[in-house]
C-alpha positions as CSV (number, residue, x, y, z in Angstrom):
1,M,-8.0,-45.2,-37.7
2,S,-8.4,-42.5,-40.8
3,Q,-5.7,-39.5,-40.4
4,W,-8.6,-37.5,-39.7
5,A,-9.8,-39.7,-36.8
6,K,-6.4,-39.5,-35.3
7,L,-6.0,-35.6,-35.4
8,L,-9.1,-34.9,-33.8
9,A,-8.3,-37.6,-30.8
10,R,-4.8,-35.8,-30.8
11,I,-6.2,-32.8,-30.1
12,H,-8.8,-33.7,-27.3
13,N,-6.1,-35.3,-25.6
14,N,-3.7,-32.7,-25.9
15,P,-5.7,-29.3,-26.6
16,K,-1.8,-27.1,-25.4
17,T,-0.3,-28.0,-28.6
18,V,-2.6,-27.5,-32.1
19,T,-1.2,-25.9,-34.1
20,F,-3.0,-23.6,-36.7
21,D,-3.0,-25.0,-40.0
22,E,-4.3,-28.7,-37.8
23,L,-7.6,-25.8,-36.1
24,D,-7.7,-24.6,-39.9
25,N,-7.8,-28.4,-41.1
26,I,-10.9,-29.4,-38.9
27,L,-12.9,-26.4,-39.7
28,Q,-13.0,-26.4,-43.3
29,R,-13.1,-30.3,-43.0
30,A,-16.6,-29.5,-41.0
31,G,-17.9,-27.2,-43.5
32,Y,-16.9,-24.2,-42.1
33,E,-16.1,-21.2,-44.6
34,R,-13.2,-19.1,-44.2
35,R,-12.9,-15.3,-44.2
36,Q,-8.9,-13.8,-43.8
37,P,-8.5,-11.1,-41.8
38,R,-7.8,-8.2,-43.5
39,S,-5.7,-4.5,-42.3
40,G,-3.1,-6.4,-40.5
41,S,-5.6,-8.4,-38.4
42,S,-4.6,-12.0,-37.0
43,H,-8.0,-13.2,-36.5
44,Y,-9.5,-15.7,-39.2
45,V,-13.9,-16.0,-38.6
46,Y,-14.9,-19.3,-39.6
47,T,-18.3,-19.3,-40.7
48,K,-21.1,-22.4,-41.2
49,G,-25.1,-21.1,-40.8
50,T,-25.0,-18.3,-38.1
51,R,-22.6,-20.0,-36.5
52,I,-19.5,-18.0,-36.5
53,L,-16.2,-19.3,-34.9
54,T,-12.8,-16.3,-34.3
55,V,-9.8,-17.6,-34.1
56,P,-6.5,-16.1,-33.9
57,K,-2.9,-16.9,-36.2
58,H,-0.1,-17.0,-33.8
59,S,2.3,-19.1,-33.2
60,P,3.2,-22.0,-32.2
61,Y,0.4,-23.0,-31.3
62,V,-3.2,-21.6,-30.9
63,K,-4.6,-20.9,-27.6
64,E,-5.9,-23.6,-25.4
65,S,-9.4,-21.9,-25.1
66,Y,-9.8,-20.9,-28.4
67,V,-9.3,-25.0,-29.0
68,K,-11.6,-25.6,-26.8
69,A,-14.4,-23.6,-27.7
70,A,-14.4,-25.0,-31.3
71,L,-14.2,-28.8,-29.7
72,R,-17.3,-27.5,-28.4
73,V,-18.6,-26.0,-31.4
74,L,-18.1,-29.4,-33.4
75,E,-19.2,-31.5,-30.8
76,E,-22.7,-29.6,-30.3
77,E,-23.0,-30.0,-34.2
78,G,-22.3,-33.7,-33.6
79,N,-25.3,-34.3,-31.9
80,E,-27.7,-31.8,-33.3
81,S,-26.9,-34.6,-36.5
């Protein structure tokens, strides 16, 4: 099993303990472009075509609702292919 598959499996099993860097890595490898926040905002915006996903960078972990939303979008893309 590749590192990519292991990371996705770990995130699916426990979405509460996902760091921003891990989620960022997954989204960028899936083809999303990251736009960094300006003027003090902590919200990063990921875009791919017409899809837009906003993820705030908090430490130590990203909130579960944002992780689940990202996984849902990635699964929808997988079903479209």
